[in-house]
N, C-alpha and C positions, 0 to 999 in steps of 0.2 A: 554477602551484602544483598539486600533486597532490591535496591535501586540499580538500574543498569547505567553504566557510564562508558567512558571511552577507554579503549585499550589500543596502544599504538605499537606496532611491531617494527623490528629492525633487524637487518642482517649484519653481523659483526664479522669483519675480516681480520683475523689475527695471525701473526707469524707463529711458527712452531716454537720459537724460543719464548714468546710471550705466553703461549698456552702453558708451557712448562713452569714459567715463573709465577703466574697467577691464574688460578681457576676461578672464573667469575660465575660459573653455573650455579643455579639455585635462585632463591628469592632474596630481594632487597626491599626495604620500605623506608619512606621518608615523607615529610610534610612540606608542602609548598604553600607559602602565605602570600596572597596578593591583596590589593586594596578591596577587592570585591568578596573574596572568600578564602577559606583555608581548605586545602585538599590533601587527603591522604593518598599517596601514590605507592603502588607496589610494582616493582621492576622484577620480572622473572626472566632468567637467562637459561637457555637449554642448548645442548650440543646437537646439531643436526648431522645427518649422514654426510660423510666427506670431511668431517672435522670442523666445519664452520659453525658459528654460534648464531642463534636467533634470540631476540629479546622481545618481550611484551611489557607495555607500561599500562597499568590499570589505575584509573582515577576512581577510588572507591566512593567519593562523595559526589560524583557526577555519573554514577552508573555501575559501580561494583565490578564484577569480574566478566563483563561482556563487552561487545562492540569493539573488537579489534580492527585496526586499519593498518595497512602496510606502511612502513616507514623507509628509512634510507640508510646508506652505508654508515657504519660505526667503526671506530678504530680505537685500539689501545696502544699508545706509544709512550714508552718510558713512564709507566704508571699513570698516564693521563688518559682517561676515557672520554671520547668525544662521540656523542650519540645525537644524530640529526633526525628528529621525528617530524611528522606532518604538522604537529602543533608547536614545535619549538626545538631548541637545541640544548642538550645538557652537556656540560663540560665539568668533569670531576676527577680528582686525584685520589688514588688509593692510599690509605693511611693505615697505621698500626700493623696488624697481622693480616692485612687484606680484608678486613671486615668493615671498612668505612670508605665510602666514596663521597668526598666533600667537594662541592663546587657550586655552579650557577646554572640557572635555567633562563634562556633567552627566547621569548615568544617568536613565532614565525613572522618573517617580514621585517625584523629588526636586526641590526648587526650583532654578531656573536661577541662574547666576552674576549675571545682571543684576537679579535680584529684590531684591538687598540683604540676603539672608539668608546664614547661614554654611553653605551647602550644601557637601557634600564634592566640589566640582568638581575635576577632574583636569587638569593641564596637557596641552595637545595642540597641536602645531605642525605645519602642513602646509607643504611646500616643493615647488617645481617640480623634478622629477627631471631629471637629465641623461641623455644617451644611455647612459652607462656605469653610472649609479647606479639607474636605473629597475628596479623589481621587475616581472617579466614572467611571463605564463602560459607554462609550458614544455611543455605538451602538444603533440604533433606533429600539429596540425591547421592547415588553411588557413581563413581567415575571409573571408566575403563577406557582402554585404548585398543582400537580394532585395526589391524593391518589390512589395507586394501590393495596394496601392491608393494613391490620391493622398496624398502626405505620410506614408505609413506604409511602413517597410521593416523586415525581420526579419533578425536575425543568423543565418547558417547556417554551421556548422562542418563541414569536410570532412576526414576522416582518410585518405581514399584507400582503397586496397584492390586486390585482384587484378583487379577489373573496371574499374579506372581506364583510361579511353580506349577501352573496348570494352563489349560486352554482358555482362550478368550480374545477379545478384541484389543489390539495394541495400537497406540498412536505414536507416530514418529514426527517430531517437530523439527523443522529446518529453518534456520535463521536467514535473514536477508544478507546482502553483501555488506561487509563491514561489521557484522555481528557474529557472535559465536553462540554455542548452545545455551549459555547462561542467560541470554536475553529472555529465556522462558522461565527463569527461576520463580517468578511470581505466579505465572499462569499454570504451569504444570501441576503443582500440588492441588489445584482446584479441580483437576480432571481424574485424579487417582481413585476417587470413590467409585468410578465406573470402568476405568480403562487402565491398562498397563502403559505407562508413559515413558518415552525415551526422547532424547534430543541429540542431534549430531552437529559437531563443529566441522564445517567443510575444510578441505585442504586450503592452505594459504593463510589461515587464521589460528593464532595460538589458542590453546596449547596443541592443536593438531600440527602435523608436519607442514613445512612451508617449502615445497619443491618448486623448481623453476618451470615445470610443465604440468599438463593434465587439467587445463582450465577451460577446454571446450565444454559447452553445456552438456553434451552427451557424456563426456568423460566425468564431469561432476555427478551426473545422475548415476553413472556406473559405480561411483564410489558409494552412493546410497544403497544400491542393490547389493554391493559387496558386504555392507554392514548388515543388511537383512539376512543374507546368507549366514554370516557369522553368528548372528543372534538366533538363527533358525525360526524366523518370523514368517508366518503364512498370511499373506494378504492383509497387512496392516493398513491403516489409514495414514496417508502422508499429509501433514499440515505445514504449508510453506508460507513464509512471509516475504514480501517484496521480491527480490531477485531470485529467491528460491522457486518462484513460479516457473522459471526455465527448467529446473530439475524435475519439477512435477510434470510439466508438459512433455519433457523428453521421455519419462517413464510412461506417461499416459498415451504417448503415440507409438512407442516401440515395444514396451513390455507391460501393457495394461493388466495382464493376468497376474502380475506379481503383487498388486495392491488391491485393497478392498474399496478404496475411494481416494479422492484428491480434494483437499481444502486449500483454497487460495486466500490468504489474508492480505488484501490489497496487493495482490501478486499477479493478477491476470492481465498484465499490460503487454505491449507488443513483443517483448522478449519471451513471453509465455504463449502468446497466440498472435500470429501474423495474418493480417488481411490486407492485400494490396490496395483495396478500396479506401482504407484509412490513410489519410495523407500525413506527410511530414514525419515519416519513419525511416529517414535515411540511416540513422545510427543502427537500426535493426538490419537493414539490407546490406550495408557496406561490408561487414565482416564476412558474410557469405560470398559476396562478390569477390573480395580479395582472395579467399580460398579457392574459388572456382577459377579465377584468372591464373592463379599459381599452377593449377593442374593443366589448364589449357596451354600455357606456355612452357610446360615441362615436357620436353620431347622424350624423356625417359619415363614418363608416367605410364603405368601398366594399363592403358586403355587403348581400344582399337581406334582406327581412323573414323569409323562410323560414330562411335561414342563421343569422340572429340568434336566431330561436326555437329552432333546433336546438342552438346553443351554450348557450343558457339551460337547456334540458332536460337536456343532457348534464352540465352543471355541477351542477344541482340533484339529479339522480338518481344520478350516479356519482361526481363529483369531490368535492363538498362533504361527503358522508357519510364518505368516507375521510379527508379533511382534518380534520374534526371529531374523528374517532377518534384521529388522530395528534397533534392539538393537545392533547387531554386526556392522552395518554401523555407528551407532552413536558412539560406542566405538572407532572405527577406526578413525573417525574424531577428537574425543577428544585427542586420542593418538598422532595425527599429529599436534596438536596445538603448537605454538611457545614456550609455557611455560607449558607443561603438568604436571609438578611436583610442580608448584607454587600454593599455597593455597591463595585465595583472603582474604583480611583482611577488617574488618569493615563493612561486609555485614549485612544488617538489613532486616528481612523478611517483605514483603509487603503482609499483610493478604488478602486484596481485590484482588490483582493480583493473589495471590496463589489460592484463591477460584475460580476465573474465569478460570484459567488454569485447575484446578481440575474439573471444570464443562464442559470441552470440550466434545462435542459429534460428532459422525461421520454422516455427511449428504451426501447421495449418490443420491439425487434426488431433483431438484429445478424446480418448475413449474411456468408458467406465463412468461410475457415479462421480459427480463433481458438485462442489459448493464453492462459489466465488463471492467473497465479501469485499466490497469496494468502500473506501473512505472517500466519499464524493457527495457534494463538494467538500473540500478540506475545511479545517477550522477557520473562522473569520479572524482577521487581525484586530488588534486593539481598537484602531480607529474605525473599523467596520462594525465592531460590536457597539461602539458608542453611537454610530449613525446607521440606523436600521435600513434606510433607503440605500445608502452606499453598500451596506452588507448584502442586500438583496441583489443589487446590480452585479456585484462581484461574484455572487453565487451563480448567477445566470451565465456570466462569462466563463467561469471555471467549469461549469457543467457542459457548456457548449464545446469546450476543449476535450473533456473526458468522455462524453457520451458516444462519439463515433467508435471508440475502442470497446466500450462496454456493450454497445449494440452489436458490434462485430463478434464479440465473444459469445453473446447470447445466440446469435444466428449460426455461428460456426460450431458451437458446442450445445446443441439444442437440449441435451439431457441435463444440463447444468441448472442448479438453482442459483440465481444471481440475486444478491442482496446489496442494496446501497444504504450506507449509514451516513446521513448528512452530518457534516462538521466533525466527523471522526478524525482522529490523528492517524498518520501513516502507520503507527504502531497501534492498530485499531483495537487490540485486546486490552490496551492500557486505558485508552480514553473511553471505551464503551465495552467494558469487560462483560457485563451482564448480557448484552446483546450478542456478543460473540459466543459466550458459553451456551446460551440458549440455542442459537443456530447450529453450533457445532454438535451439541448433544442430540438435537433432533435429527440432524443429518446422519450421524454415526449410528444412532439407535434404529434408524429405518433401513439400514443396510442388511443384506442377507447375513445370516449367522456366520461367524468366522469359522474357518476349517478347524476341526479338532486335531 
């Protein structure tokens, strides 16, 4: 599929007897009809290390084979599959020879069909596709899986390019959080005229492995380096969208010699570059503080008394004052929300996203050539498009919020070329493809020649 849509992952916990009775692994497909649209859904189930199963649900009419997000426990009890995803719950019964799952879909926030209520559950049936009926990703890439550690392998897409089979500049595309490598299915073919183009699906998102650990920003960056080693790539250019900026900055601060350059696609935000002078970044500071406190209070930590004392002084004198300032600002923002006393209903924890947020680190130095493209200010809303004066005021407010970070990045990474594209979408290469291609090609072509 050319359009990128949602894919929702789930961990399935099955008993040994259930696994023997029914093998659910492989692909299923079905059509969900609502009042607004009809969506083709592909459910893919794979067996992970340790015997448990993982599942991914792709909405082909709202995005194709990309944008996975972690879902929630799923079970199979007496031929009834119950799968609780972020967007809703599917309850289906195996029929025939185990090639049909017939049941219902209940959107998130509404009672499930099994609760005995009159919830507006929608009929949904999945079947095993045949070789001729299967819906497939039509993008011209080759798929491989690269092991990065024991029981963890990452999906790598290869679109080829003029350097195929020989030396030349390679590009590695990294998706933002919630997306996989297929989010670049449209962009990548437009780059293969000059470059060898790859994309990586990070751990935690199908069809890459979904382990329970390894989500520290540096660890995710080490996964990227392991793929570079496996592909024998010398100094490729890394192009990262959104949260992938953390992986870019990790490599740019620890292993800049491994890459030829870094391109941030609306990705150079506080998780990618931290400046304590920029206010209201408590969510960037908190994960580091939690990890440091764990070491300080661990009497068995392999550090000397002097090192422990230095950590305590640095935290008390430097980190905690900044954190307190930002916590107060955060609390003030929350109190000013339109519905500060309303408790959200039906929320389900996303364990992979939670692990990535908890793995946030503070990067204060990025080396090597850098291009940072910001979508700022973001697109105007419909009422702002109709009222130009209102749109201009909102642009000013949103720029005032974003510019401290953009300025901090320019100041802290002085070698970077920083480009702002007004009213670009967060997926900036979709809303302003020509601008992104122009800036990307100019940046890459100006780099020193790639090693032979």
